[in-house]
C-alpha positions in Angstrom: 0.0 0.0 0.0 1.2 3.5 -0.8 2.2 5.8 2.0 0.6 9.1 2.8 3.6 11.4 3.0 3.5 14.3 5.5 5.3 17.6 5.0 5.2 19.7 8.2 5.5 22.9 6.1 2.4 21.9 4.2 0.5 21.5 7.5 1.7 24.9 8.6 0.9 26.9 5.5 -2.3 25.1 4.1 -4.7 27.3 6.1 -3.0 30.7 5.4 -2.9 29.8 1.7 -6.5 28.7 1.8 -7.5 32.0 3.3 -6.0 33.8 0.3 -7.8 31.5 -2.1 -11.2 31.8 -0.3 -11.1 35.6 -0.5 -10.4 35.5 -4.2 -12.3 32.5 -5.6 -16.0 32.7 -6.1 -17.8 30.1 -4.0 -21.0 30.2 -6.1 -19.5 29.2 -9.4 -18.0 26.0 -10.6 -14.4 26.2 -11.7 -11.4 24.0 -12.7 -8.1 24.3 -10.8 -4.7 22.8 -11.6 -2.1 22.4 -8.9 1.4 22.2 -10.4 3.8 20.4 -8.1 1.3 19.1 -5.6 3.9 17.5 -3.3 2.5 15.1 -0.8 -1.2 15.8 -1.6 -1.9 17.6 1.7 -2.7 20.9 0.0 -5.1 19.6 -2.7 -7.4 17.7 -0.3 -7.4 20.6 2.1 -8.4 23.1 -0.6 -10.9 20.8 -2.3 -12.7 20.1 1.0 -13.0 23.8 1.7 -13.8 24.8 -1.9 -16.3 22.1 -3.1 -17.3 24.2 -6.2 -13.8 23.8 -7.6 -12.7 20.6 -9.4 -9.0 20.1 -8.6 -6.4 18.4 -10.7 -3.2 17.6 -8.8 0.1 17.0 -10.6 3.7 16.0 -9.8 6.9 14.9 -11.4 8.1 12.7 -8.5 6.8 9.1 -8.4 6.7 8.9 -4.6 4.7 12.2 -4.5 2.3 10.9 -7.1 1.7 7.8 -5.0 1.2 9.9 -1.9 -1.3 12.2 -3.6 -3.3 9.2 -4.8 -3.3 7.7 -1.3 -4.7 11.0 0.1 -7.3 11.1 -2.6 -8.4 7.5 -1.8 -8.5 8.2 1.9 -10.6 11.4 1.7 -12.7 10.4 -1.3 -13.5 13.9 -2.3 -15.5 13.9 -5.5 -13.8 17.1 -6.7 -10.2 15.8 -6.7 -9.1 14.1 -9.9 -6.4 11.4 -10.0 -2.9 13.0 -10.0 -1.2 13.4 -13.4 2.5 13.4 -14.2 3.6 16.9 -15.1 7.1 18.2 -15.7 6.9 22.0 -15.6 10.2 22.3 -17.5 8.5 20.7 -20.5 6.3 22.5 -23.0 2.7 22.7 -22.0 1.7 20.5 -24.9 3.3 17.6 -22.8 1.2 18.4 -19.7 -1.0 15.3 -19.9 -3.3 16.7 -22.5 -4.5 19.8 -20.6 -6.3 22.0 -23.1 -5.7 25.7 -23.8 -7.8 28.0 -21.7 -9.3 25.2 -19.6 -8.3 26.3 -16.1 -9.9 29.0 -13.9 -7.2 28.7 -11.3 -3.6 27.4 -11.1 -1.7 27.0 -7.9 2.0 26.5 -7.5 3.4 26.1 -3.9 7.0 26.0 -2.9 8.3 24.7 -6.3 10.3 27.5 -7.9 13.2 27.8 -5.4 13.8 24.0 -5.3 13.8 23.4 -9.1 15.8 24.5 -12.0 15.0 27.9 -13.6 13.6 26.0 -16.6 10.7 24.9 -14.4 9.9 28.5 -13.5 10.0 29.5 -17.2 8.0 26.5 -18.2 5.5 27.2 -15.5 4.7 30.7 -16.7 4.7 29.8 -20.4 2.3 26.9 -19.8 0.0 28.9 -17.4 -0.2 31.6 -20.1 -1.6 29.1 -22.5 -3.9 26.9 -20.3 -5.4 29.6 -18.0 -8.7 31.1 -19.1 -8.8 34.9 -19.7 -9.2 36.6 -16.3 -8.0 33.3 -14.6 -5.7 33.4 -11.6 -2.3 32.0 -10.9 -1.3 31.8 -7.2 2.3 31.0 -6.4 3.6 30.7 -2.8 7.1 30.6 -1.3 10.1 32.8 -0.3 11.2 35.3 -2.9 13.9 37.9 -3.5 12.7 41.5 -3.9 14.5 43.7 -6.4 17.7 41.7 -5.9 17.5 41.6 -2.1 16.7 38.6 0.1 15.6 39.2 3.6 15.5 38.4 6.5 18.7 36.6 7.3 16.9 33.3 7.6 15.9 33.5 3.9 19.5 34.5 3.0 20.7 31.4 4.8 18.0 29.3 3.1 19.0 30.5 -0.3 22.6 29.8 0.3 21.7 26.3 1.5 19.6 25.6 -1.6 22.4 26.8 -4.0 25.0 24.7 -2.2 22.8 21.7 -2.7 22.1 22.5 -6.4 23.4 25.6 -8.2 20.2 25.7 -10.3 18.1 26.2 -7.2 17.5 29.4 -5.2 15.0 32.1 -4.4 13.5 33.7 -7.5 13.2 37.5 -7.7 9.7 39.0 -7.9 10.9 41.5 -10.5 12.0 38.7 -12.8 8.8 36.8 -12.2 6.8 39.9 -13.0 8.6 40.3 -16.3 8.2 36.6 -17.1 4.5 36.9 -16.4 4.2 39.9 -18.7 5.8 38.0 -21.5 3.1 35.3 -21.1 0.0 37.5 -20.7 0.0 37.4 -16.9 -0.1 40.5 -14.8 1.1 40.6 -11.2 -2.1 41.7 -9.5 -1.1 41.4 -5.8 1.6 40.4 -3.3 0.2 39.0 -0.1 2.6 38.8 2.9 2.4 35.3 4.5 3.8 33.8 7.7 7.4 32.6 8.0 8.7 35.2 5.5 6.8 33.8 2.6 4.6 35.5 0.1 1.6 34.7 -2.2 2.0 36.2 -5.7 -1.3 36.6 -7.5 -1.1 36.8 -11.3 -4.1 37.6 -13.5 -4.4 36.6 -17.1 -5.6 39.7 -18.9 -5.1 38.7 -22.5 -5.2 35.7 -24.8 -1.7 34.5 -25.6 
């Protein structure tokens, strides 16, 4: 039997992120959400339980995580959580398990960008620009650099630790992500300060790409 993996950080941040989602997602209208890099599966079942009008599609590139997501899905048996799909954000969106253009109202990406190569971040924004509906929302969460500066010291140390483990990892700069979004029809609408020196970045798709 597959194991339900548990990430302590996911337990800590799932409610703060849910609060951001609930204040920005209409509760009286059906929608389709894609979570890119779903990790253990803790987030998707938590969000789906609280937002039953949204049909959630979890995804992962890691085999152990895919198994964990499916175990969470089987355990909670939420009708609005689809089976997890394999998705490599560094690949072109055409290879994202057949997800159609302009088919998603909401896309969520939590704690991926700083622990993956830059190609994943670029692929994320390019793909989201294609599969998000006009006026759809992209929510990303994690620690970020701001105009070339990382703060506080704990985030500086974290960035150094990440880069020592893999030179392709590290905190991404919000200015860079804003530019990347603009190139893909996504406008940075809001930055929400979150606990533990993290932020939610909310991007709106204003145009058809």
